[in-house]
C-alpha positions in Angstrom: 0.0 0.0 0.0 1.2 3.5 -0.8 2.3 5.7 2.2 -0.3 8.3 1.1 -3.1 5.9 1.7 -2.6 6.0 5.4 -2.2 9.8 5.4 -5.8 10.1 4.2 -6.9 8.8 7.6 -5.0 11.6 9.3 -6.7 14.1 7.0 -10.1 12.7 7.8 -9.3 12.8 11.5 -8.3 16.5 11.1 -11.6 17.1 9.4 -13.5 15.6 12.3 -11.6 17.8 14.7 -12.3 20.9 12.7 -16.0 20.0 12.4 -16.5 19.4 16.1 -14.5 22.4 17.1 -15.9 24.9 14.7 -19.5 23.9 14.1 -22.0 24.5 16.9 -24.5 22.2 15.2 -22.1 19.3 15.4 -22.6 19.2 19.1 -26.4 19.2 18.7 -26.1 16.3 16.3 -23.8 14.5 18.6 -26.2 14.8 21.5 -29.0 13.5 19.3 -26.8 10.7 18.2 -26.0 9.7 21.8 -29.6 9.9 22.7 -30.7 7.7 19.8 -28.0 5.1 20.5 -28.9 5.1 24.1 -32.6 4.5 23.3 -31.6 1.8 20.9 -29.7 -0.1 23.6 -32.4 0.6 26.3 -35.1 -0.8 24.1 -32.9 -3.5 22.6 -34.0 -2.6 19.0 -33.7 -5.1 16.2 -30.8 -5.3 13.7 -32.8 -3.7 10.9 -33.8 -0.9 13.2 -30.2 -0.3 14.1 -29.4 0.0 10.3 -32.1 2.7 9.9 -30.8 4.6 13.0 -27.2 4.3 11.7 -28.3 5.5 8.2 -30.0 8.5 9.7 -27.0 9.4 11.8 -24.7 9.0 8.9 -26.8 11.1 6.6 -27.2 13.9 9.0 -23.5 14.1 9.9 -22.5 13.8 6.2 -24.9 16.6 5.2 -23.8 18.8 8.0 -20.1 18.3 7.1 -20.8 19.0 3.4 -22.7 22.1 4.4 -19.8 23.3 6.5 -17.4 22.6 3.7 -19.6 24.4 1.2 -20.1 27.4 3.5 -16.3 27.7 4.1 -15.6 27.5 0.4 -18.1 30.2 -0.3 -16.6 32.4 2.4 -13.2 32.0 0.7 -14.7 33.2 -2.6 -16.3 36.3 -1.0 -17.6 37.7 2.3 -19.8 40.1 0.4 -23.5 39.4 0.3 -24.2 37.9 -3.2 -27.4 36.3 -4.3 -25.6 33.3 -5.8 -23.6 32.6 -2.7 -26.7 33.0 -0.5 -28.5 30.5 -2.7 -25.6 28.0 -2.5 -25.5 28.3 1.3 -29.3 28.1 1.7 -29.5 25.0 -0.5 -26.7 23.2 1.5 -28.5 24.2 4.7 -31.7 22.8 3.3 -30.0 19.5 2.6 -29.1 19.3 6.3 -32.7 20.1 7.3 -34.0 17.5 4.8 -31.8 14.7 6.4 -32.6 15.8 9.9 -36.3 15.5 9.1 -35.7 12.0 7.8 -33.8 11.2 11.0 -36.7 12.4 13.2 -39.2 10.4 11.2 -37.0 7.3 11.4 -36.7 7.7 15.1 -40.4 8.2 15.6 -41.3 5.1 13.5 -38.7 3.0 15.3 -39.1 4.1 18.9 -42.8 4.9 19.1 -43.9 1.2 19.4 -41.3 0.7 22.2 -42.4 3.8 24.1 -46.2 3.3 23.6 
């Protein structure tokens, strides 16, 4: 294996550190993740339910990370208020909202029978 292959893990780790240090929403998502995982263990959910929970967590974190990267790239281009930059940032934020709604729906569908 090439040496650079292992360096990519270091770059990814740096990305995680930046994400959790610089993005306030990362902590909100982390708290929701811990809560969902805690409920999963508490209710001893099925393997397929774990897959849906893991998918929801992955989608939300991925969307938030892409959103953060897009916003940072836009800020490098200009800090002036431009309609095109606003649209780009708004669309990437909407993607996070879209995945968060999916995560909430998945959690309700999975946990409602256990709670009821």
